[in-house]
A tleap script that builds the chain and sets N, CA, C and O, in Angstrom:
source leaprc.protein.ff14SB
mol = sequence {
  NMET SER ILE PHE ALA SER PRO GLY PHE LEU
  ARG LYS VAL LEU LEU ALA ASP ALA ALA SER
  CYS LEU ALA THR GLY ALA ALA GLN VAL ALA
  ALA THR GLN PRO LEU ALA LEU LEU LEU GLY
  LEU PRO GLY PRO LEU LEU ALA GLY THR GLY
  TRP PHE LEU LEU GLY TYR ALA ALA VAL VAL
  ALA VAL VAL ALA THR ARG ASP PRO VAL PRO
  THR PRO LEU VAL TRP VAL PHE VAL ALA GLY
  ASN VAL GLY TRP ALA ALA ALA CYS VAL ALA
  LEU LEU ALA SER GLY LEU LEU ALA PRO THR
  ALA LEU GLY ILE ALA TRP VAL LEU ALA GLN
  ALA VAL THR VAL ALA THR LEU ALA ASP LEU
  GLN TRP GLY GLY LEU ARG ARG HIE GLY ARG
  ALA ARG PRO CALA
}
set mol.1.N position { 83.739 143.164 83.612 }
set mol.1.CA position { 83.524 141.838 83.081 }
set mol.1.C position { 83.919 140.817 84.157 }
set mol.1.O position { 85.003 140.893 84.735 }
set mol.2.N position { 83.043 139.892 84.404 }
set mol.2.CA position { 83.274 138.834 85.382 }
set mol.2.C position { 84.306 137.847 84.851 }
set mol.2.O position { 84.398 137.612 83.646 }
set mol.3.N position { 85.078 137.276 85.769 }
set mol.3.CA position { 86.047 136.242 85.377 }
set mol.3.C position { 85.340 135.079 84.692 }
set mol.3.O position { 85.883 134.462 83.775 }
set mol.4.N position { 84.113 134.784 85.152 }
set mol.4.CA position { 83.364 133.663 84.598 }
set mol.4.C position { 82.899 133.934 83.160 }
set mol.4.O position { 82.578 133.000 82.426 }
set mol.5.N position { 82.863 135.207 82.762 }
set mol.5.CA position { 82.354 135.576 81.447 }
set mol.5.C position { 83.405 135.442 80.348 }
set mol.5.O position { 83.066 135.484 79.165 }
set mol.6.N position { 84.664 135.284 80.718 }
set mol.6.CA position { 85.687 135.222 79.688 }
set mol.6.C position { 85.528 133.960 78.840 }
set mol.6.O position { 85.182 132.896 79.353 }
set mol.7.N position { 85.784 134.092 77.545 }
set mol.7.CA position { 85.630 132.948 76.644 }
set mol.7.C position { 86.565 131.805 77.059 }
set mol.7.O position { 87.734 132.021 77.380 }
set mol.8.N position { 86.040 130.635 77.042 }
set mol.8.CA position { 86.853 129.474 77.357 }
set mol.8.C position { 87.146 129.285 78.832 }
set mol.8.O position { 87.982 128.458 79.195 }
set mol.9.N position { 86.458 130.053 79.705 }
set mol.9.CA position { 86.743 129.970 81.142 }
set mol.9.C position { 86.592 128.544 81.660 }
set mol.9.O position { 87.499 128.021 82.307 }
set mol.10.N position { 85.459 127.914 81.382 }
set mol.10.CA position { 85.202 126.576 81.901 }
set mol.10.C position { 86.242 125.584 81.386 }
set mol.10.O position { 86.719 124.736 82.140 }
set mol.11.N position { 86.590 125.684 80.127 }
set mol.11.CA position { 87.613 124.806 79.545 }
set mol.11.C position { 88.950 124.988 80.267 }
set mol.11.O position { 89.641 124.011 80.554 }
set mol.12.N position { 89.312 126.238 80.558 }
set mol.12.CA position { 90.582 126.513 81.247 }
set mol.12.C position { 90.570 125.965 82.670 }
set mol.12.O position { 91.585 125.457 83.147 }
set mol.13.N position { 89.442 126.062 83.344 }
set mol.13.CA position { 89.331 125.510 84.694 }
set mol.13.C position { 89.453 123.991 84.652 }
set mol.13.O position { 90.114 123.397 85.503 }
set mol.14.N position { 88.826 123.367 83.677 }
set mol.14.CA position { 88.942 121.913 83.539 }
set mol.14.C position { 90.390 121.511 83.264 }
set mol.14.O position { 90.871 120.522 83.816 }
set mol.15.N position { 91.076 122.256 82.428 }
set mol.15.CA position { 92.480 121.951 82.156 }
set mol.15.C position { 93.342 122.160 83.398 }
set mol.15.O position { 94.301 121.418 83.614 }
set mol.16.N position { 93.013 123.158 84.214 }
set mol.16.CA position { 93.731 123.350 85.479 }
set mol.16.C position { 93.467 122.178 86.425 }
set mol.16.O position { 94.373 121.727 87.126 }
set mol.17.N position { 92.242 121.692 86.443 }
set mol.17.CA position { 91.893 120.527 87.252 }
set mol.17.C position { 92.723 119.323 86.796 }
set mol.17.O position { 93.318 118.622 87.614 }
set mol.18.N position { 92.752 119.095 85.498 }
set mol.18.CA position { 93.521 117.970 84.953 }
set mol.18.C position { 95.003 118.114 85.288 }
set mol.18.O position { 95.648 117.138 85.670 }
set mol.19.N position { 95.544 119.315 85.149 }
set mol.19.CA position { 96.968 119.533 85.420 }
set mol.19.C position { 97.302 119.300 86.891 }
set mol.19.O position { 98.324 118.694 87.210 }
set mol.20.N position { 96.439 119.782 87.788 }
set mol.20.CA position { 96.713 119.595 89.219 }
set mol.20.C position { 96.648 118.118 89.596 }
set mol.20.O position { 97.443 117.646 90.408 }
set mol.21.N position { 95.703 117.391 89.008 }
set mol.21.CA position { 95.591 115.953 89.273 }
set mol.21.C position { 96.772 115.194 88.676 }
set mol.21.O position { 97.282 114.255 89.286 }
set mol.22.N position { 97.201 115.595 87.498 }
set mol.22.CA position { 98.356 114.970 86.864 }
set mol.22.C position { 99.608 115.157 87.726 }
set mol.22.O position { 100.356 114.207 87.956 }
set mol.23.N position { 99.829 116.375 88.197 }
set mol.23.CA position { 101.019 116.650 89.010 }
set mol.23.C position { 100.988 115.883 90.329 }
set mol.23.O position { 101.978 115.259 90.713 }
set mol.24.N position { 99.856 115.930 91.016 }
set mol.24.CA position { 99.747 115.250 92.300 }
set mol.24.C position { 99.817 113.738 92.121 }
set mol.24.O position { 100.536 113.053 92.848 }
set mol.25.N position { 99.070 113.225 91.154 }
set mol.25.CA position { 99.073 111.786 90.907 }
set mol.25.C position { 100.449 111.273 90.515 }
set mol.25.O position { 100.885 110.232 91.006 }
set mol.26.N position { 101.134 111.990 89.639 }
set mol.26.CA position { 102.470 111.571 89.207 }
set mol.26.C position { 103.437 111.562 90.390 }
set mol.26.O position { 104.238 110.638 90.529 }
set mol.27.N position { 103.369 112.569 91.226 }
set mol.27.CA position { 104.250 112.617 92.408 }
set mol.27.C position { 103.966 111.442 93.336 }
set mol.27.O position { 104.889 110.794 93.829 }
set mol.28.N position { 102.695 111.174 93.569 }
set mol.28.CA position { 102.335 110.110 94.500 }
set mol.28.C position { 102.689 108.729 93.962 }
set mol.28.O position { 103.021 107.834 94.740 }
set mol.29.N position { 102.625 108.540 92.651 }
set mol.29.CA position { 102.975 107.248 92.058 }
set mol.29.C position { 104.501 107.104 91.936 }
set mol.29.O position { 105.055 106.053 92.261 }
set mol.30.N position { 105.164 108.146 91.474 }
set mol.30.CA position { 106.605 108.077 91.236 }
set mol.30.C position { 107.420 108.045 92.525 }
set mol.30.O position { 108.506 107.465 92.557 }
set mol.31.N position { 106.912 108.653 93.570 }
set mol.31.CA position { 107.684 108.756 94.815 }
set mol.31.C position { 106.866 108.277 96.011 }
set mol.31.O position { 106.876 108.904 97.070 }
set mol.32.N position { 106.170 107.179 95.838 }
set mol.32.CA position { 105.275 106.692 96.886 }
set mol.32.C position { 105.986 106.532 98.228 }
set mol.32.O position { 105.552 107.104 99.228 }
set mol.33.N position { 107.063 105.767 98.261 }
set mol.33.CA position { 107.713 105.482 99.543 }
set mol.33.C position { 108.360 106.718 100.178 }
set mol.33.O position { 108.174 106.943 101.374 }
set mol.34.N position { 109.110 107.525 99.425 }
set mol.34.CA position { 109.659 108.738 100.046 }
set mol.34.C position { 108.559 109.665 100.568 }
set mol.34.O position { 108.695 110.255 101.640 }
set mol.35.N position { 107.473 109.790 99.806 }
set mol.35.CA position { 106.363 110.636 100.257 }
set mol.35.C position { 105.694 110.043 101.489 }
set mol.35.O position { 105.321 110.775 102.405 }
set mol.36.N position { 105.540 108.723 101.517 }
set mol.36.CA position { 104.923 108.076 102.684 }
set mol.36.C position { 105.716 108.398 103.943 }
set mol.36.O position { 105.132 108.710 104.981 }
set mol.37.N position { 107.020 108.326 103.862 }
set mol.37.CA position { 107.868 108.635 105.023 }
set mol.37.C position { 107.791 110.116 105.396 }
set mol.37.O position { 107.691 110.466 106.572 }
set mol.38.N position { 107.836 110.966 104.397 }
set mol.38.CA position { 107.816 112.416 104.619 }
set mol.38.C position { 106.472 112.905 105.157 }
set mol.38.O position { 106.414 113.780 106.021 }
set mol.39.N position { 105.393 112.323 104.630 }
set mol.39.CA position { 104.046 112.794 104.965 }
set mol.39.C position { 103.401 112.022 106.114 }
set mol.39.O position { 102.417 112.481 106.696 }
set mol.40.N position { 103.949 110.857 106.441 }
set mol.40.CA position { 103.333 110.033 107.480 }
set mol.40.C position { 102.014 109.433 107.025 }
set mol.40.O position { 101.135 109.161 107.843 }
set mol.41.N position { 101.875 109.228 105.734 }
set mol.41.CA position { 100.665 108.631 105.158 }
set mol.41.C position { 101.017 107.262 104.583 }
set mol.41.O position { 102.135 107.063 104.108 }
set mol.42.N position { 100.084 106.321 104.620 }
set mol.42.CA position { 100.369 104.978 104.106 }
set mol.42.C position { 100.695 104.984 102.614 }
set mol.42.O position { 100.030 105.650 101.821 }
set mol.43.N position { 101.731 104.229 102.249 }
set mol.43.CA position { 102.118 104.116 100.853 }
set mol.43.C position { 100.988 103.639 99.956 }
set mol.43.O position { 100.781 104.207 98.884 }
set mol.44.N position { 100.239 102.596 100.371 }
set mol.44.CA position { 99.138 102.147 99.504 }
set mol.44.C position { 98.074 103.227 99.274 }
set mol.44.O position { 97.483 103.295 98.196 }
set mol.45.N position { 97.832 104.057 100.271 }
set mol.45.CA position { 96.878 105.162 100.098 }
set mol.45.C position { 97.403 106.160 99.070 }
set mol.45.O position { 96.667 106.599 98.186 }
set mol.46.N position { 98.672 106.510 99.193 }
set mol.46.CA position { 99.263 107.458 98.245 }
set mol.46.C position { 99.301 106.886 96.832 }
set mol.46.O position { 98.961 107.576 95.871 }
set mol.47.N position { 99.716 105.620 96.704 }
set mol.47.CA position { 99.791 105.007 95.370 }
set mol.47.C position { 98.397 104.861 94.762 }
set mol.47.O position { 98.192 105.190 93.593 }
set mol.48.N position { 97.446 104.373 95.543 }
set mol.48.CA position { 96.087 104.165 95.025 }
set mol.48.C position { 95.432 105.460 94.585 }
set mol.48.O position { 94.850 105.535 93.503 }
set mol.49.N position { 95.528 106.476 95.426 }
set mol.49.CA position { 94.926 107.757 95.047 }
set mol.49.C position { 95.720 108.407 93.913 }
set mol.49.O position { 95.154 109.132 93.095 }
set mol.50.N position { 97.023 108.151 93.864 }
set mol.50.CA position { 97.838 108.683 92.768 }
set mol.50.C position { 97.408 108.124 91.427 }
set mol.50.O position { 97.261 108.870 90.459 }
set mol.51.N position { 97.205 106.809 91.362 }
set mol.51.CA position { 96.742 106.192 90.110 }
set mol.51.C position { 95.346 106.693 89.734 }
set mol.51.O position { 95.059 106.949 88.564 }
set mol.52.N position { 94.483 106.829 90.749 }
set mol.52.CA position { 93.150 107.367 90.474 }
set mol.52.C position { 93.258 108.770 89.872 }
set mol.52.O position { 92.593 109.079 88.883 }
set mol.53.N position { 94.098 109.614 90.472 }
set mol.53.CA position { 94.242 110.985 89.984 }
set mol.53.C position { 94.771 111.027 88.548 }
set mol.53.O position { 94.365 111.883 87.762 }
set mol.54.N position { 95.665 110.116 88.210 }
set mol.54.CA position { 96.168 110.077 86.827 }
set mol.54.C position { 95.055 109.741 85.843 }
set mol.54.O position { 94.955 110.358 84.783 }
set mol.55.N position { 94.222 108.769 86.187 }
set mol.55.CA position { 93.086 108.426 85.327 }
set mol.55.C position { 92.078 109.555 85.234 }
set mol.55.O position { 91.572 109.870 84.157 }
set mol.56.N position { 91.795 110.162 86.386 }
set mol.56.CA position { 90.855 111.281 86.431 }
set mol.56.C position { 91.373 112.438 85.572 }
set mol.56.O position { 90.611 113.055 84.827 }
set mol.57.N position { 92.663 112.725 85.681 }
set mol.57.CA position { 93.260 113.815 84.894 }
set mol.57.C position { 93.069 113.573 83.402 }
set mol.57.O position { 92.766 114.503 82.655 }
set mol.58.N position { 93.245 112.335 82.968 }
set mol.58.CA position { 93.080 112.014 81.546 }
set mol.58.C position { 91.641 112.250 81.100 }
set mol.58.O position { 91.402 112.819 80.034 }
set mol.59.N position { 90.682 111.811 81.916 }
set mol.59.CA position { 89.268 111.985 81.556 }
set mol.59.C position { 88.905 113.468 81.496 }
set mol.59.O position { 88.258 113.910 80.546 }
set mol.60.N position { 89.316 114.232 82.496 }
set mol.60.CA position { 88.996 115.665 82.527 }
set mol.60.C position { 89.643 116.379 81.341 }
set mol.60.O position { 89.022 117.251 80.735 }
set mol.61.N position { 90.867 116.023 81.008 }
set mol.61.CA position { 91.545 116.659 79.870 }
set mol.61.C position { 90.805 116.383 78.563 }
set mol.61.O position { 90.663 117.274 77.726 }
set mol.62.N position { 90.338 115.160 78.392 }
set mol.62.CA position { 89.588 114.823 77.170 }
set mol.62.C position { 88.280 115.608 77.128 }
set mol.62.O position { 87.928 116.169 76.090 }
set mol.63.N position { 87.567 115.652 78.235 }
set mol.63.CA position { 86.297 116.389 78.286 }
set mol.63.C position { 86.532 117.876 77.994 }
set mol.63.O position { 85.712 118.515 77.335 }
set mol.64.N position { 87.640 118.420 78.477 }
set mol.64.CA position { 87.944 119.837 78.260 }
set mol.64.C position { 88.151 120.167 76.787 }
set mol.64.O position { 88.025 121.323 76.384 }
set mol.65.N position { 88.467 119.154 75.980 }
set mol.65.CA position { 88.696 119.403 74.554 }
set mol.65.C position { 87.420 119.303 73.720 }
set mol.65.O position { 87.440 119.607 72.527 }
set mol.66.N position { 86.319 118.883 74.327 }
set mol.66.CA position { 85.051 118.754 73.595 }
set mol.66.C position { 84.450 120.128 73.359 }
set mol.66.O position { 84.612 121.040 74.170 }
set mol.67.N position { 83.746 120.265 72.225 }
set mol.67.CA position { 83.083 121.520 71.909 }
set mol.67.C position { 81.641 121.229 71.505 }
set mol.67.O position { 81.409 120.666 70.434 }
set mol.68.N position { 80.696 121.588 72.311 }
set mol.68.CA position { 80.839 122.287 73.587 }
set mol.68.C position { 81.249 121.307 74.693 }
set mol.68.O position { 81.141 120.091 74.539 }
set mol.69.N position { 81.718 121.866 75.800 }
set mol.69.CA position { 82.072 121.055 76.966 }
set mol.69.C position { 80.779 120.418 77.489 }
set mol.69.O position { 79.808 121.131 77.747 }
set mol.70.N position { 80.750 119.095 77.648 }
set mol.70.CA position { 79.523 118.405 78.080 }
set mol.70.C position { 79.150 118.726 79.533 }
set mol.70.O position { 79.837 118.317 80.469 }
set mol.71.N position { 78.070 119.450 79.695 }
set mol.71.CA position { 77.610 119.886 81.012 }
set mol.71.C position { 77.433 118.748 82.013 }
set mol.71.O position { 77.900 118.879 83.144 }
set mol.72.N position { 76.785 117.641 81.659 }
set mol.72.CA position { 76.598 116.575 82.662 }
set mol.72.C position { 77.925 116.056 83.220 }
set mol.72.O position { 78.011 115.722 84.402 }
set mol.73.N position { 78.942 115.988 82.389 }
set mol.73.CA position { 80.243 115.523 82.872 }
set mol.73.C position { 80.884 116.545 83.793 }
set mol.73.O position { 81.547 116.175 84.761 }
set mol.74.N position { 80.697 117.817 83.507 }
set mol.74.CA position { 81.248 118.843 84.396 }
set mol.74.C position { 80.576 118.742 85.766 }
set mol.74.O position { 81.228 118.938 86.791 }
set mol.75.N position { 79.280 118.436 85.788 }
set mol.75.CA position { 78.608 118.235 87.083 }
set mol.75.C position { 79.209 117.067 87.844 }
set mol.75.O position { 79.311 117.115 89.070 }
set mol.76.N position { 79.606 116.024 87.140 }
set mol.76.CA position { 80.280 114.890 87.781 }
set mol.76.C position { 81.599 115.361 88.396 }
set mol.76.O position { 81.946 114.961 89.507 }
set mol.77.N position { 82.325 116.203 87.680 }
set mol.77.CA position { 83.597 116.718 88.198 }
set mol.77.C position { 83.385 117.626 89.408 }
set mol.77.O position { 84.147 117.567 90.373 }
set mol.78.N position { 82.356 118.460 89.358 }
set mol.78.CA position { 82.044 119.319 90.506 }
set mol.78.C position { 81.769 118.447 91.735 }
set mol.78.O position { 82.324 118.673 92.810 }
set mol.79.N position { 80.902 117.450 91.552 }
set mol.79.CA position { 80.566 116.558 92.670 }
set mol.79.C position { 81.799 115.789 93.148 }
set mol.79.O position { 82.005 115.622 94.350 }
set mol.80.N position { 82.604 115.331 92.215 }
set mol.80.CA position { 83.814 114.606 92.586 }
set mol.80.C position { 84.791 115.468 93.355 }
set mol.80.O position { 85.404 115.005 94.317 }
set mol.81.N position { 84.944 116.707 92.947 }
set mol.81.CA position { 85.850 117.613 93.647 }
set mol.81.C position { 85.337 117.937 95.049 }
set mol.81.O position { 86.116 117.986 96.001 }
set mol.82.N position { 84.053 118.153 95.173 }
set mol.82.CA position { 83.476 118.403 96.501 }
set mol.82.C position { 83.662 117.156 97.374 }
set mol.82.O position { 84.019 117.258 98.548 }
set mol.83.N position { 83.418 115.992 96.792 }
set mol.83.CA position { 83.598 114.746 97.533 }
set mol.83.C position { 85.038 114.524 97.962 }
set mol.83.O position { 85.293 114.077 99.080 }
set mol.84.N position { 85.979 114.834 97.080 }
set mol.84.CA position { 87.400 114.673 97.403 }
set mol.84.C position { 87.782 115.611 98.546 }
set mol.84.O position { 88.493 115.211 99.468 }
set mol.85.N position { 87.315 116.847 98.489 }
set mol.85.CA position { 87.614 117.800 99.565 }
set mol.85.C position { 87.055 117.294 100.897 }
set mol.85.O position { 87.737 117.337 101.921 }
set mol.86.N position { 85.820 116.818 100.872 }
set mol.86.CA position { 85.197 116.301 102.098 }
set mol.86.C position { 85.947 115.072 102.607 }
set mol.86.O position { 86.137 114.918 103.814 }
set mol.87.N position { 86.371 114.204 101.700 }
set mol.87.CA position { 87.109 113.006 102.105 }
set mol.87.C position { 88.458 113.364 102.727 }
set mol.87.O position { 88.898 112.715 103.675 }
set mol.88.N position { 89.105 114.383 102.200 }
set mol.88.CA position { 90.379 114.831 102.775 }
set mol.88.C position { 90.184 115.303 104.210 }
set mol.88.O position { 90.939 114.927 105.107 }
set mol.89.N position { 89.176 116.119 104.413 }
set mol.89.CA position { 88.898 116.632 105.761 }
set mol.89.C position { 88.502 115.482 106.689 }
set mol.89.O position { 88.957 115.418 107.831 }
set mol.90.N position { 87.657 114.579 106.197 }
set mol.90.CA position { 87.221 113.437 107.011 }
set mol.90.C position { 88.404 112.547 107.378 }
set mol.90.O position { 88.479 112.046 108.500 }
set mol.91.N position { 89.326 112.348 106.443 }
set mol.91.CA position { 90.498 111.528 106.710 }
set mol.91.C position { 91.308 112.110 107.865 }
set mol.91.O position { 91.719 111.387 108.773 }
set mol.92.N position { 91.528 113.402 107.822 }
set mol.92.CA position { 92.297 114.040 108.894 }
set mol.92.C position { 91.532 114.039 110.217 }
set mol.92.O position { 92.118 113.843 111.281 }
set mol.93.N position { 90.229 114.259 110.141 }
set mol.93.CA position { 89.416 114.334 111.360 }
set mol.93.C position { 89.189 112.960 111.987 }
set mol.93.O position { 88.882 112.871 113.175 }
set mol.94.N position { 89.335 111.893 111.209 }
set mol.94.CA position { 89.019 110.547 111.703 }
set mol.94.C position { 89.972 110.074 112.792 }
set mol.94.O position { 89.591 109.267 113.641 }
set mol.95.N position { 91.192 110.562 112.775 }
set mol.95.CA position { 92.178 110.094 113.739 }
set mol.95.C position { 92.728 108.711 113.404 }
set mol.95.O position { 93.486 108.144 114.190 }
set mol.96.N position { 92.359 108.167 112.259 }
set mol.96.CA position { 92.832 106.831 111.867 }
set mol.96.C position { 94.297 106.839 111.438 }
set mol.96.O position { 94.969 105.810 111.502 }
set mol.97.N position { 94.785 107.977 111.009 }
set mol.97.CA position { 96.164 108.105 110.558 }
set mol.97.C position { 96.883 109.128 111.426 }
set mol.97.O position { 96.258 109.951 112.095 }
set mol.98.N position { 98.202 109.057 111.400 }
set mol.98.CA position { 99.013 110.026 112.151 }
set mol.98.C position { 99.975 110.716 111.188 }
set mol.98.O position { 101.183 110.488 111.240 }
set mol.99.N position { 99.432 111.565 110.306 }
set mol.99.CA position { 100.311 112.241 109.352 }
set mol.99.C position { 101.228 113.241 110.057 }
set mol.99.O position { 100.915 113.750 111.133 }
set mol.100.N position { 102.352 113.502 109.426 }
set mol.100.CA position { 103.245 114.549 109.908 }
set mol.100.C position { 102.583 115.901 109.622 }
set mol.100.O position { 101.532 115.963 108.984 }
set mol.101.N position { 103.202 116.965 110.093 }
set mol.101.CA position { 102.675 118.308 109.801 }
set mol.101.C position { 102.651 118.533 108.288 }
set mol.101.O position { 101.719 119.137 107.757 }
set mol.102.N position { 103.675 118.044 107.607 }
set mol.102.CA position { 103.704 118.180 106.152 }
set mol.102.C position { 102.607 117.332 105.505 }
set mol.102.O position { 102.031 117.725 104.490 }
set mol.103.N position { 102.325 116.180 106.089 }
set mol.103.CA position { 101.249 115.325 105.589 }
set mol.103.C position { 99.894 115.989 105.737 }
set mol.103.O position { 99.052 115.915 104.842 }
set mol.104.N position { 99.691 116.638 106.875 }
set mol.104.CA position { 98.446 117.386 107.085 }
set mol.104.C position { 98.340 118.493 106.042 }
set mol.104.O position { 97.279 118.705 105.455 }
set mol.105.N position { 99.436 119.188 105.818 }
set mol.105.CA position { 99.438 120.262 104.819 }
set mol.105.C position { 99.158 119.712 103.420 }
set mol.105.O position { 98.440 120.338 102.640 }
set mol.106.N position { 99.724 118.539 103.099 }
set mol.106.CA position { 99.515 117.895 101.782 }
set mol.106.C position { 98.028 117.609 101.568 }
set mol.106.O position { 97.472 117.913 100.512 }
set mol.107.N position { 97.399 117.027 102.574 }
set mol.107.CA position { 95.985 116.658 102.458 }
set mol.107.C position { 95.113 117.915 102.421 }
set mol.107.O position { 94.182 117.997 101.620 }
set mol.108.N position { 95.407 118.889 103.277 }
set mol.108.CA position { 94.618 120.131 103.269 }
set mol.108.C position { 94.799 120.913 101.973 }
set mol.108.O position { 93.853 121.534 101.489 }
set mol.109.N position { 95.996 120.892 101.412 }
set mol.109.CA position { 96.223 121.581 100.127 }
set mol.109.C position { 95.362 120.949 99.033 }
set mol.109.O position { 94.817 121.654 98.184 }
set mol.110.N position { 95.240 119.624 99.053 }
set mol.110.CA position { 94.369 118.972 98.082 }
set mol.110.C position { 92.917 119.385 98.307 }
set mol.110.O position { 92.193 119.665 97.352 }
set mol.111.N position { 92.493 119.422 99.572 }
set mol.111.CA position { 91.112 119.796 99.872 }
set mol.111.C position { 90.800 121.208 99.388 }
set mol.111.O position { 89.762 121.441 98.769 }
set mol.112.N position { 91.687 122.136 99.666 }
set mol.112.CA position { 91.466 123.527 99.262 }
set mol.112.C position { 91.487 123.651 97.736 }
set mol.112.O position { 90.670 124.366 97.154 }
set mol.113.N position { 92.421 122.955 97.097 }
set mol.113.CA position { 92.527 123.028 95.637 }
set mol.113.C position { 91.268 122.512 94.961 }
set mol.113.O position { 90.713 123.181 94.089 }
set mol.114.N position { 90.809 121.322 95.359 }
set mol.114.CA position { 89.650 120.755 94.665 }
set mol.114.C position { 88.355 121.493 95.018 }
set mol.114.O position { 87.447 121.573 94.192 }
set mol.115.N position { 88.264 122.031 96.235 }
set mol.115.CA position { 87.083 122.832 96.577 }
set mol.115.C position { 87.051 124.100 95.726 }
set mol.115.O position { 85.989 124.517 95.264 }
set mol.116.N position { 88.200 124.699 95.524 }
set mol.116.CA position { 88.285 125.890 94.671 }
set mol.116.C position { 87.935 125.551 93.227 }
set mol.116.O position { 87.199 126.286 92.570 }
set mol.117.N position { 88.461 124.445 92.743 }
set mol.117.CA position { 88.139 124.027 91.371 }
set mol.117.C position { 86.651 123.745 91.216 }
set mol.117.O position { 86.058 124.115 90.203 }
set mol.118.N position { 86.038 123.096 92.203 }
set mol.118.CA position { 84.593 122.836 92.147 }
set mol.118.C position { 83.820 124.146 92.070 }
set mol.118.O position { 82.871 124.267 91.296 }
set mol.119.N position { 84.224 125.120 92.866 }
set mol.119.CA position { 83.550 126.423 92.866 }
set mol.119.C position { 83.709 127.113 91.506 }
set mol.119.O position { 82.749 127.673 90.977 }
set mol.120.N position { 84.905 127.073 90.950 }
set mol.120.CA position { 85.134 127.698 89.651 }
set mol.120.C position { 84.368 126.969 88.541 }
set mol.120.O position { 83.824 127.609 87.641 }
set mol.121.N position { 84.327 125.655 88.602 }
set mol.121.CA position { 83.563 124.892 87.603 }
set mol.121.C position { 82.081 125.233 87.707 }
set mol.121.O position { 81.416 125.437 86.692 }
set mol.122.N position { 81.569 125.295 88.918 }
set mol.122.CA position { 80.162 125.653 89.117 }
set mol.122.C position { 79.908 127.065 88.590 }
set mol.122.O position { 78.892 127.315 87.941 }
set mol.123.N position { 80.831 127.987 88.869 }
set mol.123.CA position { 80.690 129.346 88.358 }
set mol.123.C position { 80.680 129.391 86.843 }
set mol.123.O position { 79.921 130.152 86.243 }
set mol.124.N position { 81.525 128.572 86.220 }
set mol.124.CA position { 81.546 128.497 84.759 }
set mol.124.C position { 80.249 127.950 84.199 }
set mol.124.O position { 79.764 128.423 83.172 }
set mol.125.N position { 79.685 126.956 84.868 }
set mol.125.CA position { 78.390 126.410 84.441 }
set mol.125.C position { 77.287 127.459 84.598 }
set mol.125.O position { 76.440 127.622 83.720 }
set mol.126.N position { 77.313 128.161 85.722 }
set mol.126.CA position { 76.293 129.178 85.997 }
set mol.126.C position { 76.361 130.305 84.964 }
set mol.126.O position { 75.327 130.789 84.502 }
set mol.127.N position { 77.546 130.709 84.611 }
set mol.127.CA position { 77.729 131.806 83.655 }
set mol.127.C position { 77.121 131.452 82.291 }
set mol.127.O position { 76.621 132.321 81.577 }
set mol.128.N position { 77.173 130.203 81.957 }
set mol.128.CA position { 76.688 129.785 80.646 }
set mol.128.C position { 75.265 129.237 80.725 }
set mol.128.O position { 74.807 128.541 79.818 }
set mol.129.N position { 74.566 129.561 81.829 }
set mol.129.CA position { 73.170 129.183 81.953 }
set mol.129.C position { 72.958 127.693 82.139 }
set mol.129.O position { 71.901 127.154 81.813 }
set mol.130.N position { 73.995 127.028 82.673 }
set mol.130.CA position { 73.897 125.577 82.834 }
set mol.130.C position { 74.104 125.200 84.298 }
set mol.130.O position { 74.717 124.177 84.601 }
set mol.131.N position { 73.592 126.028 85.202 }
set mol.131.CA position { 73.861 125.826 86.623 }
set mol.131.C position { 72.928 124.820 87.283 }
set mol.131.O position { 72.945 124.685 88.506 }
set mol.132.N position { 72.136 124.130 86.527 }
set mol.132.CA position { 71.286 123.080 87.102 }
set mol.132.C position { 71.751 121.740 86.557 }
set mol.132.O position { 71.912 121.582 85.347 }
set mol.133.N position { 71.973 120.758 87.455 }
set mol.133.CA position { 72.384 119.444 86.957 }
set mol.133.C position { 71.369 118.882 85.979 }
set mol.133.O position { 70.164 119.067 86.152 }
set mol.134.N position { 71.847 118.202 84.962 }
set mol.134.CA position { 70.967 117.610 83.947 }
set mol.134.C position { 70.294 116.362 84.494 }
set mol.134.O position { 69.515 115.721 83.788 }
savepdb mol mol.pdb
quit
């Protein structure tokens, strides 16, 4: 049995997405200045993306509770996660910032996490015959 075939797989992936965004967003909002110093990233960037992640987490959590899970919204999340991963890589590659080694790890961890979530969400859509955007 494929992991994607388990009942509620897509819902669980969406809840994992919401939880990861909640944790990251809360950390970035609650500890903006200490994180800015530790990571070598601008405080406004951390605070702004932190607030965005908190809002995103709320939306994803609500969508995860719908029955059935609305496919068009999951496609938005897949695209958003792919975009976030690409933006993380672009930010590091741009040379505009000078993050510490821990800051680089923070940004890359976000990129890997959201790329993985996008892949799992896409797999969940594909398993349920909804692998084409509406």
